[in-house]
C-alpha positions as CSV (number, residue, x, y, z in Angstrom):
1,M,25.4,25.6,8.5
2,C,24.3,22.3,6.9
3,G,22.9,22.7,3.4
4,V,20.4,19.9,3.8
5,D,16.9,20.8,4.8
6,K,15.8,18.2,7.4
7,G,12.4,19.7,8.1
8,T,10.8,22.1,10.6
9,I,11.1,21.9,14.4
10,V,9.0,24.0,16.7
11,V,10.8,25.1,19.9
12,V,8.3,26.2,22.6
13,D,10.2,27.8,25.5
14,D,9.6,31.2,27.3
15,E,13.3,31.5,28.1
16,D,14.7,33.3,25.1
17,N,18.3,32.4,25.8
18,I,17.5,28.7,25.9
19,A,15.2,28.9,22.8
20,D,17.9,30.8,20.9
21,L,20.7,28.3,21.8
22,V,18.6,25.3,21.0
23,G,17.5,26.9,17.7
24,M,21.1,27.7,16.8
25,Y,22.3,24.1,17.3
26,L,19.3,22.6,15.4
27,E,19.7,25.1,12.5
28,R,23.4,24.2,12.3
29,D,22.4,20.6,11.9
30,G,20.1,21.5,8.9
31,F,16.7,21.9,10.6
32,R,14.4,24.9,10.1
33,V,13.4,26.2,13.6
34,L,10.3,28.1,14.6
35,K,10.3,29.5,18.2
36,A,7.3,30.2,20.4
37,G,7.3,31.7,23.9
38,T,3.9,30.6,25.1
39,G,1.7,27.5,24.9
40,D,-0.9,29.2,22.7
41,D,1.8,30.3,20.3
42,G,3.3,26.8,20.2
43,L,-0.1,25.3,19.4
44,E,-0.6,27.9,16.6
45,A,2.9,27.1,15.2
46,F,2.0,23.4,15.3
47,R,-1.3,23.9,13.5
48,T,0.2,26.3,10.8
49,H,3.5,24.6,10.0
50,R,3.0,20.9,10.8
51,P,6.5,20.3,12.1
52,R,8.5,17.1,12.1
53,L,9.0,17.4,15.9
54,I,8.3,19.7,18.8
55,V,10.7,20.6,21.6
56,L,8.3,21.6,24.4
57,D,9.1,23.3,27.8
58,V,6.9,22.1,30.6
59,G,7.0,25.4,32.6
60,L,5.3,27.8,30.2
61,P,3.6,31.1,31.4
62,D,0.1,30.4,30.1
63,L,-0.7,26.8,29.2
64,D,1.9,24.5,30.6
65,G,3.7,22.0,28.4
66,L,1.7,19.0,29.6
67,E,-1.6,20.7,28.6
68,V,-0.1,21.7,25.2
69,C,1.0,18.1,24.7
70,K,-2.5,16.8,25.6
71,R,-4.1,19.1,23.0
72,I,-1.7,18.2,20.3
73,R,-2.2,14.5,20.9
74,L,-6.0,14.9,20.2
75,T,-5.1,15.3,16.5
76,S,-1.5,14.3,15.9
77,Q,1.3,11.9,16.9
78,V,4.1,14.4,16.0
79,P,7.1,13.5,18.1
80,I,7.5,15.7,21.3
81,I,10.5,16.1,23.5
82,F,9.9,17.7,26.8
83,L,12.3,20.2,28.5
84,T,11.7,20.4,32.2
85,A,13.3,22.1,35.3
86,R,11.3,19.6,37.4
87,D,12.9,16.2,37.6
88,G,10.1,14.8,39.8
89,E,8.7,11.3,39.2
90,V,5.2,12.6,38.8
91,D,6.1,15.2,36.1
92,R,8.2,12.7,34.2
93,V,5.7,9.8,34.2
94,L,2.7,12.1,33.5
95,G,4.5,13.7,30.6
96,L,5.4,10.3,29.1
97,E,1.9,9.0,29.7
98,L,0.5,12.0,27.7
99,G,2.5,10.9,24.7
100,A,5.9,12.6,24.9
101,D,8.7,10.7,23.1
102,D,11.6,11.8,25.3
103,Y,12.5,14.4,28.0
104,L,15.6,16.4,29.1
105,T,16.1,18.0,32.4
106,K,17.5,21.6,32.6
107,P,20.3,22.4,32.5
108,F,21.2,20.3,29.4
109,S,23.7,20.2,26.6
110,P,22.3,21.6,23.3
111,A,24.4,19.0,21.5
112,E,22.7,16.2,23.5
113,L,19.3,17.7,22.6
114,V,20.2,17.6,18.9
115,A,21.3,13.9,19.3
116,R,17.9,13.1,21.1
117,V,16.0,14.9,18.3
118,K,17.8,12.8,15.6
119,A,17.3,9.6,17.6
120,V,13.5,10.2,18.1
121,L,13.1,11.0,14.4
122,R,14.9,7.8,13.4
123,R,12.5,5.9,15.6
124,T,9.4,7.6,14.4
125,D,10.4,7.7,10.7
126,G,10.8,4.0,10.9
127,A,14.5,4.0,9.9
128,P,16.0,0.6,10.7
129,A,18.5,0.6,13.5
130,P,22.0,-0.8,12.6
131,E,22.2,-4.6,13.2
132,V,25.7,-4.3,14.6
133,V,26.7,-1.4,16.8
134,Q,30.5,-0.9,17.1
135,A,31.9,0.6,20.4
136,G,35.7,0.6,20.5
137,R,36.8,-3.0,20.1
138,V,33.3,-4.2,21.1
139,A,30.8,-5.3,18.4
140,I,27.2,-5.5,19.6
141,D,25.1,-7.7,17.3
142,V,21.5,-6.4,17.9
143,G,19.8,-9.1,15.8
144,R,21.6,-12.0,17.4
145,R,22.0,-10.3,20.8
146,E,25.6,-11.2,20.9
147,V,28.6,-9.2,22.1
148,R,32.1,-9.9,20.8
149,V,35.5,-8.3,21.7
150,D,38.1,-8.6,19.0
151,D,35.8,-11.3,17.5
152,A,35.8,-13.3,20.8
153,P,32.3,-13.8,22.3
154,V,31.5,-12.3,25.7
155,E,28.6,-13.5,27.8
156,L,26.3,-10.8,29.1
157,T,23.0,-11.1,30.9
158,T,19.9,-9.7,29.2
159,K,20.0,-6.4,31.1
160,E,23.7,-6.0,30.7
161,F,23.3,-6.4,26.9
162,D,20.5,-3.9,26.8
163,L,22.5,-1.4,29.0
164,L,25.5,-1.7,26.7
165,R,23.5,-1.3,23.6
166,F,21.7,1.7,25.1
167,L,25.0,3.5,25.8
168,A,26.7,2.4,22.6
169,E,23.8,3.9,20.5
170,R,24.5,7.3,22.3
171,P,28.3,7.5,22.2
172,G,29.7,10.6,23.9
173,L,26.5,11.6,25.6
174,A,26.3,11.8,29.4
175,M,23.2,9.8,30.4
176,S,21.7,10.2,33.9
177,R,20.8,7.1,35.9
178,Q,17.1,7.9,35.4
179,Q,17.5,8.2,31.7
180,I,19.3,4.8,31.7
181,L,16.6,3.3,33.9
182,D,13.9,4.6,31.5
183,G,15.7,3.4,28.4
184,V,16.7,-0.1,29.7
185,W,14.3,-1.0,32.4
186,G,11.3,0.9,31.1
187,Y,9.3,4.0,32.2
188,D,7.1,1.9,34.5
189,W,10.0,0.4,36.5
190,F,10.3,1.9,39.9
191,G,13.4,0.8,41.9
192,D,16.7,1.9,43.2
193,A,18.9,3.8,40.8
194,R,21.9,2.0,42.2
195,T,20.7,-0.9,40.0
196,V,22.4,1.0,37.2
197,D,25.7,1.2,39.1
198,V,25.7,-2.5,39.7
199,H,25.1,-3.4,36.1
200,I,27.7,-0.8,34.9
201,A,30.2,-2.4,37.2
202,Q,29.5,-5.9,35.7
203,V,29.7,-4.7,32.1
204,R,33.0,-3.0,32.8
205,K,34.4,-6.1,34.5
206,K,33.4,-8.4,31.6
207,L,34.6,-6.1,28.8
208,G,37.8,-4.8,30.5
209,D,39.7,-2.2,28.5
210,A,37.9,-3.0,25.2
211,L,35.8,0.1,25.7
212,T,35.5,3.0,28.2
213,I,32.4,3.8,30.2
214,D,33.1,7.0,32.2
215,T,31.4,8.0,35.4
216,V,30.1,11.6,35.0
217,R,30.1,13.1,38.4
218,G,26.7,14.2,39.6
219,V,25.1,12.9,36.4
220,G,25.6,9.3,35.5
221,Y,27.6,7.6,32.8
222,R,29.0,8.2,29.3
223,L,30.3,5.6,26.8
224,E,33.3,7.2,25.0
225,S,33.1,7.6,21.3
226,S,35.3,5.2,19.3
227,R,38.7,6.7,18.6
228,P,40.8,5.7,15.6
229,A,43.6,3.2,16.5
230,P,47.0,4.9,16.7
231,A,49.1,4.4,13.6
């Protein structure tokens, strides 16, 4: 258990096993977690405890998560991450239009959810992103929009740069093609998900063995975390 109190997170999910698992991972990272099994209970927890962030299941037994989000947004911009078993385009776009900050499709990794929570909080708290992101032997200079391998410049297109940066800021996390499209091309971009595959292939070709982008079967892609160089 981390000894630092990072604030309160409300987890609204009617599946106890999911709520307990999410709660355990968040508490281990230093957050105080309050769990609610219905939309009404989630709204009450929000009004009473004013959390830093809400993890909100879309499929609740009374008010669904979209309605809960809509009511919260009448009075607050507290960050909201949706959990959904429905990966349909309508659900995803509607949720984001209502003001959600991110979404994860079930089944998901609790560790990935914790990473998403921390990333959303960094954005909403206004913490500056690092100007240079290091991924293996690759340095991604965000401010100058330059990529260097072992200090030698590598020319990437705008979208290739944005794709590399998106993955490098989430090292070790398996990202679906849809999540990559949302993060790099934007939520309002509707096109073929194979666009991601084409750009991944180009980034791999240009960077060679300087870093590893793995294909995660049935999911998408994962940029491997940097490993210390062997002695």
